[in-house]
N, CA, C and O atoms as a GROMACS GRO file, in nm:
protein
  184
    1MET      N    1   0.083  -0.115   0.000
    1MET     CA    2  -0.004  -0.002   0.002
    1MET      C    3   0.090   0.119  -0.006
    1MET      O    4   0.182   0.130   0.075
    2GLY      N    5   0.070   0.203  -0.095
    2GLY     CA    6   0.144   0.326  -0.108
    2GLY      C    7   0.079   0.447  -0.024
    2GLY      O    8  -0.030   0.441   0.031
    3VAL      N    9   0.155   0.546  -0.024
    3VAL     CA   10   0.111   0.667   0.045
    3VAL      C   11  -0.009   0.724  -0.018
    3VAL      O   12  -0.100   0.768   0.051
    4CYS      N   13  -0.013   0.723  -0.154
    4CYS     CA   14  -0.126   0.781  -0.226
    4CYS      C   15  -0.253   0.691  -0.226
    4CYS      O   16  -0.354   0.727  -0.287
    5ASP      N   17  -0.246   0.575  -0.158
    5ASP     CA   18  -0.362   0.489  -0.147
    5ASP      C   19  -0.454   0.533  -0.034
    5ASP      O   20  -0.570   0.494  -0.030
    6VAL      N   21  -0.402   0.615   0.058
    6VAL     CA   22  -0.486   0.660   0.174
    6VAL      C   23  -0.587   0.756   0.115
    6VAL      O   24  -0.552   0.845   0.037
    7PRO      N   25  -0.714   0.736   0.155
    7PRO     CA   26  -0.821   0.815   0.091
    7PRO      C   27  -0.801   0.970   0.090
    7PRO      O   28  -0.816   1.035  -0.014
    8VAL      N   29  -0.769   1.024   0.201
    8VAL     CA   30  -0.750   1.169   0.223
    8VAL      C   31  -0.627   1.218   0.129
    8VAL      O   32  -0.635   1.315   0.052
    9ILE      N   33  -0.524   1.145   0.145
    9ILE     CA   34  -0.399   1.187   0.076
    9ILE      C   35  -0.405   1.160  -0.070
    9ILE      O   36  -0.331   1.225  -0.144
   10SER      N   37  -0.487   1.068  -0.120
   10SER     CA   38  -0.500   1.037  -0.261
   10SER      C   39  -0.543   1.154  -0.339
   10SER      O   40  -0.496   1.171  -0.452
   11THR      N   41  -0.630   1.240  -0.288
   11THR     CA   42  -0.673   1.361  -0.356
   11THR      C   43  -0.557   1.454  -0.375
   11THR      O   44  -0.541   1.511  -0.483
   12VAL      N   45  -0.470   1.471  -0.268
   12VAL     CA   46  -0.354   1.556  -0.277
   12VAL      C   47  -0.256   1.496  -0.385
   12VAL      O   48  -0.197   1.572  -0.461
   13CYS      N   49  -0.239   1.368  -0.390
   13CYS     CA   50  -0.161   1.306  -0.487
   13CYS      C   51  -0.204   1.327  -0.627
   13CYS      O   52  -0.123   1.348  -0.717
   14ASP      N   53  -0.339   1.321  -0.645
   14ASP     CA   54  -0.398   1.344  -0.772
   14ASP      C   55  -0.380   1.492  -0.827
   14ASP      O   56  -0.364   1.516  -0.947
   15ILE      N   57  -0.384   1.582  -0.734
   15ILE     CA   58  -0.367   1.722  -0.768
   15ILE      C   59  -0.218   1.752  -0.786
   15ILE      O   60  -0.178   1.805  -0.890
   16ALA      N   61  -0.138   1.721  -0.688
   16ALA     CA   62   0.001   1.775  -0.692
   16ALA      C   63   0.102   1.670  -0.723
   16ALA      O   64   0.219   1.705  -0.739
   17GLY      N   65   0.069   1.546  -0.732
   17GLY     CA   66   0.160   1.435  -0.763
   17GLY      C   67   0.214   1.364  -0.643
   17GLY      O   68   0.188   1.402  -0.529
   18ASP      N   69   0.290   1.260  -0.667
   18ASP     CA   70   0.346   1.176  -0.556
   18ASP      C   71   0.442   1.245  -0.460
   18ASP      O   72   0.450   1.210  -0.342
   19ALA      N   73   0.513   1.344  -0.511
   19ALA     CA   74   0.609   1.414  -0.429
   19ALA      C   75   0.540   1.486  -0.313
   19ALA      O   76   0.590   1.486  -0.201
   20ALA      N   77   0.422   1.551  -0.341
   20ALA     CA   78   0.347   1.626  -0.239
   20ALA      C   79   0.295   1.525  -0.136
   20ALA      O   80   0.300   1.548  -0.015
   21GLY      N   81   0.246   1.414  -0.188
   21GLY     CA   82   0.192   1.308  -0.097
   21GLY      C   83   0.299   1.258  -0.005
   21GLY      O   84   0.273   1.237   0.114
   22ALA      N   85   0.416   1.237  -0.055
   22ALA     CA   86   0.531   1.197   0.040
   22ALA      C   87   0.567   1.296   0.137
   22ALA      O   88   0.602   1.266   0.251
   23LEU      N   89   0.558   1.420   0.092
   23LEU     CA   90   0.594   1.536   0.182
   23LEU      C   91   0.493   1.542   0.295
   23LEU      O   92   0.532   1.561   0.410
   24ILE      N   93   0.365   1.526   0.267
   24ILE     CA   94   0.261   1.528   0.370
   24ILE      C   95   0.270   1.408   0.467
   24ILE      O   96   0.248   1.420   0.588
   25SER      N   97   0.302   1.298   0.410
   25SER     CA   98   0.306   1.176   0.495
   25SER      C   99   0.436   1.155   0.573
   25SER      O  100   0.444   1.068   0.660
   26ALA      N  101   0.540   1.237   0.541
   26ALA     CA  102   0.673   1.219   0.608
   26ALA      C  103   0.658   1.234   0.762
   26ALA      O  104   0.704   1.148   0.836
   27PRO      N  105   0.594   1.340   0.811
   27PRO     CA  106   0.583   1.354   0.957
   27PRO      C  107   0.517   1.225   1.022
   27PRO      O  108   0.557   1.183   1.131
   28PHE      N  109   0.419   1.166   0.955
   28PHE     CA  110   0.349   1.057   1.013
   28PHE      C  111   0.438   0.930   1.009
   28PHE      O  112   0.431   0.846   1.099
   29ASP      N  113   0.522   0.918   0.903
   29ASP     CA  114   0.611   0.812   0.903
   29ASP      C  115   0.717   0.820   1.013
   29ASP      O  116   0.751   0.720   1.077
   30TRP      N  117   0.770   0.946   1.034
   30TRP     CA  118   0.862   0.968   1.146
   30TRP      C  119   0.799   0.934   1.278
   30TRP      O  120   0.863   0.870   1.362
   31LEU      N  121   0.674   0.976   1.300
   31LEU     CA  122   0.603   0.954   1.429
   31LEU      C  123   0.590   0.801   1.449
   31LEU      O  124   0.609   0.753   1.560
   32ALA      N  125   0.560   0.727   1.346
   32ALA     CA  126   0.537   0.580   1.360
   32ALA      C  127   0.673   0.516   1.394
   32ALA      O  128   0.678   0.425   1.477
   33GLN      N  129   0.779   0.559   1.334
   33GLN     CA  130   0.911   0.504   1.360
   33GLN      C  131   0.953   0.529   1.509
   33GLN      O  132   1.004   0.443   1.581
   34ALA      N  133   0.926   0.656   1.546
   34ALA     CA  134   0.966   0.693   1.687
   34ALA      C  135   0.880   0.615   1.788
   34ALA      O  136   0.931   0.577   1.893
   35MET      N  137   0.755   0.592   1.759
   35MET     CA  138   0.675   0.523   1.856
   35MET      C  139   0.715   0.372   1.857
   35MET      O  140   0.712   0.307   1.961
   36GLY      N  141   0.752   0.320   1.741
   36GLY     CA  142   0.801   0.183   1.737
   36GLY      C  143   0.936   0.166   1.818
   36GLY      O  144   0.956   0.068   1.891
   37ALA      N  145   1.020   0.261   1.801
   37ALA     CA  146   1.150   0.257   1.874
   37ALA      C  147   1.126   0.274   2.024
   37ALA      O  148   1.191   0.206   2.103
   38ALA      N  149   1.039   0.359   2.064
   38ALA     CA  150   1.007   0.372   2.202
   38ALA      C  151   0.946   0.249   2.263
   38ALA      O  152   0.976   0.215   2.377
   39ALA      N  153   0.861   0.182   2.188
   39ALA     CA  154   0.796   0.056   2.241
   39ALA      C  155   0.900  -0.052   2.244
   39ALA      O  156   0.893  -0.134   2.336
   40GLY      N  157   0.998  -0.062   2.155
   40GLY     CA  158   1.100  -0.156   2.162
   40GLY      C  159   1.190  -0.135   2.278
   40GLY      O  160   1.232  -0.232   2.342
   41TRP      N  161   1.223  -0.006   2.310
   41TRP     CA  162   1.306   0.026   2.424
   41TRP      C  163   1.233  -0.010   2.554
   41TRP      O  164   1.293  -0.059   2.650
   42LEU      N  165   1.101   0.016   2.554
   42LEU     CA  166   1.031  -0.017   2.680
   42LEU      C  167   1.025  -0.170   2.700
   42LEU      O  168   1.033  -0.216   2.813
   43ILE      N  169   1.011  -0.248   2.595
   43ILE     CA  170   1.002  -0.393   2.613
   43ILE      C  171   1.143  -0.438   2.656
   43ILE      O  172   1.152  -0.522   2.746
   44GLU      N  173   1.249  -0.389   2.598
   44GLU     CA  174   1.382  -0.434   2.634
   44GLU      C  175   1.415  -0.395   2.783
   44GLU      O  176   1.491  -0.463   2.852
   45ALA      N  177   1.354  -0.282   2.827
   45ALA     CA  178   1.382  -0.240   2.967
   45ALA      C  179   1.317  -0.330   3.058
   45ALA      O  180   1.367  -0.344   3.170
   46VAL      N  181   1.208  -0.396   3.028
   46VAL     CA  182   1.138  -0.482   3.112
   46VAL      C  183   1.201  -0.619   3.109
   46VAL      O  184   1.154  -0.710   3.177
   0.00000   0.00000   0.00000
């Protein structure tokens, strides 16, 4: 599933192209990676 498959972002991708969709989704990707790293650290600490 690509970034532009998300319903809300797909309209942005249609209008501005894939680069804009990637730019919009970048903060969410970063947040997901940070949350995953924090969860991994928490599990290792236990």
